[in-house]
N, C-alpha and C positions, 0 to 999 in steps of 0.2 A: 873805703870802697869795698867791692865785693869780697866776702869772706866765705870760703867753702861753698862757692856757687850760689850763695844766698845774696841777692842784690840789696844794697842800701837804698832805702826809699826816702824821698823828700816830698813833702806836701806843701806847696807854695800857697799862701793865703789859707793856711791850715788851721787858723784859730777859731773858725766857726764850728757849728755842729757837724757839718758834713766832713770837714777836714779832721777834726778830733775823733769822730766816729771811725773813719778809716784808719787813723793812727792807732787807735785802741785795738781794733780787730787785727791789723797786720802785726802789731807788736806782740799780741797774744799768740799769733801764729809763728813767732820766732824771728821776725824781721827786725832789723835795726831801722828805726824810723826817725826822721827829722821833721819837726814842725817848723815851717818857714813863715815869716811875716815881713811886712815892710819895716817894722821896728823890732829890735831885740826885746823891748819891754812887753809888747803884745805877745810875742812868741813865748817868753818866759811865763807870762800869766796863763796862757793856754795850757802850757805844760804842767804848771802847778795845779790847775783845775782838773786836768786829766789824771794826774797822780792821786789827787784826793778821791776822785770817783773810783779809781782802781782799788785804792785802799779800802774804801767803804764796801766794795764788792768782794773783798778778800782775795783779790788777784795779786799774785806774787810779783817778783821783780821783772820789769820789762825794760827794753832798750829804746828809750825815746829821748831825743835831744831837742833843744830849741835854738834856732839861728835866724838871722835875717835871710831874706830870699836868695840873694846872690851866693853867699857861702853855702847855703843849704843845697842849691842846685849844683854847685861845684863838687860837693862832697858825696852826692848821690849817684847811683847808677840808673835809676828810674825815677822820674820826677812827675808828680801829679799836680795839676793846676786846678784849684777850687776857689776861684775868685769870681765876683760878679762880671757879667759881660762888659760892663762899662770900664772895667780895669784889666780886661784880658790883654789887649794890645800893649799897654804900657808895661805890664808885668813881664810879658814875654820879651819885649825889647830890652828890658833891664837884665835879663838872664840869658839872652840868645847865645852869647859866646860860651856859656857854661853848659849849654844843652847839646852842643855838637857831638855827634856820635852816640847819642843816648836815646832812650824812649821817653816821650812826653805823653802822659795820660791826660787828655783834656776833658774836663768835666763841665766846661762852660756851657751854659744855656742862654741863648739870645733873648732873654725876657726884656720887654720894654714896659716899665711901669708907666701908668698904673694898671694897664690892661694886660696883666701877666697871664691871664687865662685865655688869651687870644694868640694864636700862632703868628709870629712876626719874624720870619727868618731874614737874615741880612742879604744884601745883594750878592755877596760872594757864594751864597748857598747855605753855609752853616758856619758855626763858630769853629768847628774842627777844620774846615777848609781854610779859614782865616789863619789859624795857627800853623798849618802846614805850609801855606804860601809865605808867611812871615819868616818861618824858621829855616826853610829850605830842605832839600832832599837828604841832608846829612843828619837830620833829626827825624825819627820815626814817630809821627804823631798818631796816637790811638785815642779815639773817642769812646768814652765809657762812663757808666754810673749816673747818667743824667736822670734816669727814671727811678732812682732809689731815694726813698724818703730819709732825710737826715735823722729824724727822730728814731727810725728803726735801727740805724747804724749805732745809735747810742745805747740801744737796749742790749741786754746781756745774752739773749737767746739767739737761735738761728733765724734766718730770714727767708720767708716764702716769696722770693723775688728773683727774677732773672735779669741779666744784664746784656744789652746789645753792645758788641765790641766791633768798632769800625776802624780801618786803617789800611794804608797801601801796602804794608809789609806783613805777610802772614806770620813770620817769625816773631815780630813785635806783638801781633795780636795773641799769639800763643802765650807769650810772657804775661800779658795783661790778664788773660783768662786764668792763669795760675793764681794771680792776685785776687781776682774775683772769687775764686773758690776758697782761697785762704780767708777771705772776709765772710764766708758762709753762704755764698750764693752760687747760682749757675751762670756761666758765661757762654755766649754764643757768637761764633764768627758771623758778622752781619755785613761783610763786604768792604769795599773801599771807603776812603774817608768821605767821599761824596754822600754816602748813605748815612752819615752822621746827621744829616738834615732830618731824617725820619725820627731818630731817637730824640733829637732836640725838640722837634715839634710835638712829640708825644708828651713832653713835660707840661706844656700849656694845657693839653687835653686832660692830663691827670690832675692839674690844679683845678680845672673846671669841675671834674668829678669829685675831688675832695671838698670843694666848696658846697656842692649840691648835697653830698651824702655825709659830710662831717667825718671824713676818714683820711687815711694816708695811703692811697692806693699805689700799687706798683704794677709790673707786667709779668705775665707768665707765657712761655712759649709752649704750645700744646702739640701733640702728635709726634713727640720725639722719643717715645719709649722704644728702646732697642736700636735707635739710630746711632751711627758711628761717624 
């Protein structure tokens, strides 16, 4: 658990490019990170791949472990969920008891294949609202990172990308903005968890832009110079 005020971070479903990209950036920033997966084998393989990449880039010792999702959630102070929308509910149900009293960063985007470039929000309003309703008020759900291209997280340099941070508790949003900054981006308080619908919808818009222009677009918040 927390050591010297630095929280332990777990990334559930953290074996893909998004999860391992966040793991690398947070580990480099000095956090203890746990890559979680449905199986120990997948978590171990993701950790081995991450360590190989870090070694190739000449990055020194980092603190990253591999566990199954439930023990990863139990061991962490702040948990990040990076699974497809189709697995969101089942994953959260499996770790619900382990999340009580903690912050959950929900990165879920309600994409509905094959038309992922079309906004298709769920009846509940957003994936962030689904998570908050499922987990209850004892878990501070914060929606973030939906508009960040996974391939950019895998790159070694800084990122010219901003992150919208939505959640019902300002103190929890503050903690997540610290992690956004640790990952090399700017984070912005974007309101209550209901507002997660806007960030989630933007992902489909960005996918459409990427397809049309052959890029990996993100978002930037303008007009903030000197703002406090």
